[in-house]
C-alpha positions in Angstrom: 147.0 154.3 95.0 145.3 154.2 98.4 147.1 152.3 101.1 144.8 150.0 103.1 144.3 151.3 106.6 145.5 149.1 109.5 141.9 148.8 110.8 140.9 147.5 107.3 143.6 144.8 107.3 142.6 143.8 110.8 139.0 143.5 109.8 139.9 141.3 106.8 142.1 139.1 108.9 139.4 138.7 111.5 136.8 137.8 108.9 139.2 135.1 107.5 139.7 133.7 111.0 136.0 133.7 111.6 135.4 131.8 108.3 138.0 129.2 109.2 136.5 128.8 112.7 133.1 128.4 111.3 134.4 125.7 108.8 136.2 124.0 111.7 133.0 123.9 113.7 131.1 122.5 110.8 133.7 119.8 110.2 133.6 118.9 113.9 129.8 118.8 113.9 129.9 116.4 110.9 132.4 114.1 112.7 130.2 114.1 115.8 127.2 113.1 113.7 129.2 110.3 112.1 130.4 109.1 115.5 126.8 109.2 116.8 125.7 107.2 113.8 128.4 104.6 114.4 127.3 104.3 118.0 123.7 103.8 116.9 124.7 101.1 114.5 126.8 99.3 117.2 123.8 99.6 119.6 121.6 98.1 116.9 124.0 95.1 116.4 124.2 94.5 120.1 120.5 94.6 120.4 120.2 92.1 117.5 122.7 89.8 119.1 120.8 89.9 122.4 117.6 89.2 120.6 119.2 86.2 118.9 120.4 84.9 122.2 117.0 85.4 123.8 115.3 83.5 120.9 117.8 80.7 121.3 117.1 80.4 125.0 113.4 80.3 124.4 113.9 77.5 121.8 116.1 75.6 124.2 113.5 75.9 126.9 110.8 74.6 124.6 113.0 71.8 123.2 115.4 70.8 126.0 117.4 68.5 123.8 121.1 68.5 124.5 122.9 70.4 121.8 126.0 68.5 120.8 128.5 69.3 118.1 126.7 67.3 115.4 123.4 69.1 116.0 125.1 72.4 116.1 126.8 71.8 112.8 123.4 70.9 111.2 122.0 74.2 112.5 124.9 76.2 111.1 124.7 74.4 107.8 121.3 76.2 107.2 122.6 79.6 108.0 123.9 81.7 105.1 124.1 85.1 106.7 127.4 85.5 108.5 125.7 87.8 111.0 123.5 84.9 112.2 126.5 82.5 112.3 128.6 84.9 114.4 125.7 85.6 116.7 125.0 81.9 117.3 128.7 81.2 117.8 128.7 83.7 120.7 126.1 81.6 122.5 128.3 78.8 123.7 131.5 76.9 123.2 129.6 74.1 121.3 128.5 76.6 118.7 131.8 78.4 118.6 133.5 75.0 117.7 130.8 74.2 115.2 131.2 77.5 113.4 134.8 76.5 112.7 134.0 73.0 111.5 133.8 72.0 107.9 130.6 70.0 108.7 128.8 73.3 109.6 129.4 74.8 106.1 126.5 75.0 103.6 128.2 73.3 100.7 131.4 72.9 98.8 134.2 75.5 98.6 132.7 76.6 95.3 129.3 77.1 97.1 131.1 79.1 99.7 132.7 81.3 97.1 129.3 81.8 95.4 127.9 82.9 98.7 130.7 85.5 98.9 129.8 86.7 95.4 126.2 86.9 96.5 127.0 89.2 99.4 129.5 91.2 97.3 126.6 93.1 95.8 125.8 95.0 99.0 127.9 93.8 102.0 131.7 93.3 101.6 132.2 92.3 105.2 129.8 89.4 104.8 131.3 88.5 101.4 134.8 88.4 103.0 133.5 85.9 105.6 132.6 83.4 103.0 135.6 84.0 100.7 137.8 83.4 103.7 136.0 80.2 104.5 136.4 79.0 100.9 140.1 80.2 100.7 141.0 78.4 104.0 139.7 75.3 102.4 141.8 75.6 99.3 139.7 77.5 96.8 142.2 79.5 94.6 139.7 82.0 93.3 138.6 82.8 96.8 142.2 83.3 97.8 142.5 85.8 94.9 139.4 87.7 96.1 140.7 87.8 99.6 143.9 89.4 98.3 141.8 91.9 96.3 139.7 92.8 99.4 142.9 93.5 101.4 144.3 95.6 98.5 141.3 97.9 98.3 139.7 97.7 101.8 136.6 95.7 101.1 135.2 94.2 104.2 138.7 94.2 105.8 141.3 96.9 106.6 143.7 97.7 103.8 146.9 95.6 104.1 149.0 95.2 100.9 151.3 92.8 102.6 148.4 90.5 103.5 147.0 91.0 100.0 150.3 89.7 98.5 150.3 86.7 100.9 146.8 85.7 99.6 147.8 86.3 96.0 150.9 84.2 96.5 148.8 81.3 97.9 146.4 81.6 95.0 149.2 81.8 92.4 150.7 78.7 93.9 147.4 77.0 93.0 147.6 78.3 89.5 145.2 81.3 89.8 145.9 83.5 86.8 144.8 86.9 88.1 146.6 86.4 91.4 149.8 85.6 89.5 149.6 88.8 87.6 148.8 90.9 90.7 151.7 89.4 92.6 154.1 89.9 89.7 153.1 93.6 89.5 153.7 94.0 93.2 157.1 92.3 93.1 158.2 94.5 90.2 157.0 97.7 91.9 157.9 96.7 95.5 154.4 97.2 96.7 153.4 95.0 99.7 156.5 93.0 99.2 160.2 93.7 98.7 161.0 94.7 95.1 162.3 91.6 93.3 162.7 91.9 89.5 163.7 88.3 89.1 160.6 87.0 90.8 158.4 89.5 88.9 159.8 88.2 85.6 159.3 84.6 86.8 155.7 85.3 87.7 154.9 87.2 84.4 156.2 84.2 82.5 154.1 81.9 84.7 151.0 84.1 84.0 151.7 84.0 80.3 151.8 80.3 80.4 148.5 80.2 82.3 146.9 82.2 79.5 147.0 85.8 80.8 146.8 88.4 78.0 148.4 91.2 80.2 151.5 89.3 81.3 152.9 89.0 77.7 152.4 92.8 77.4 154.5 93.3 80.5 157.1 90.9 79.3 157.4 92.8 76.0 158.0 96.0 77.9 160.6 94.3 80.2 162.6 93.0 77.2 162.2 96.2 75.2 163.6 98.4 78.0 165.8 95.9 79.9 163.8 96.0 83.1 163.8 93.4 85.9 167.5 92.7 85.4 167.3 91.4 81.8 169.3 92.6 78.8 167.5 94.7 76.1 166.1 92.3 73.5 163.7 93.9 71.1 163.1 90.7 69.1 162.0 89.0 72.3 159.9 92.0 73.2 158.1 91.9 69.8 157.4 88.2 70.3 155.6 88.9 73.6 153.7 91.9 72.2 152.4 89.6 69.4 151.3 87.0 72.0 149.4 89.7 73.8 147.7 90.8 70.6 146.8 87.1 69.8 145.0 87.0 73.2 142.9 90.0 72.5 144.9 92.9 73.8 144.1 95.5 71.1 146.4 98.1 72.9 149.4 95.8 72.2 148.9 96.2 68.5 150.3 99.7 68.7 153.5 98.3 70.2 153.7 95.6 67.6 153.4 98.1 64.7 155.9 100.5 66.3 158.5 97.8 67.1 158.2 96.1 63.8 158.9 99.4 62.0 161.9 100.1 64.4 163.4 96.6 63.8 162.9 96.8 60.0 164.7 100.2 59.9 167.6 99.0 62.0 
């Protein structure tokens, strides 16, 4: 066997270092391009904001009516795009106050949530604007969606703690999906401190609300003695059957298996 010469080893090592350097330079160039793109987008937004302000000043010059809070709210009530609302709110204190007012909103909390759904198709940040407006005014479904946005970084930065806070608010209003998500987090200790007793309580609440997944979780908890409860396979079978009755085909496997196990005992 021929032993590699020192010069060959050095050449191989140098070639490897060169490849790594080239890859690092390519990665850096890509980051620079992304940064430049972000700067361009920011410049575009600033330009649009300046244009909006300029248009407003022209309109104010042509129609020198004093803009009071009531008029400002009427103007806002006709704006559905959050970008326009934010830009107008930056013009003056009157508009900033109007943007926060219920009178400036284009409809009921359900209408606000529907606007969020509309923007969900292509712009999560705009969707989160309307979901938050609806949630702040008591819409439980919008609260659930705000929690989901924080859980998966849609229009907002990922924050599982904040997600759980929204789901808890929604669950308090009887929102089924939020109740399940919060129970799951309590059981796993994600976004909140692990709390088996609270998870069990929430799964039971979700089952009462009509959730088909919560009974499945309850079956598993009682079958294996999770969340601080004693093993109770009869109780587990009861919950698996509830899940099947609600359309969870996967739970049928657990029903068949546990029925056979209990029959053989």
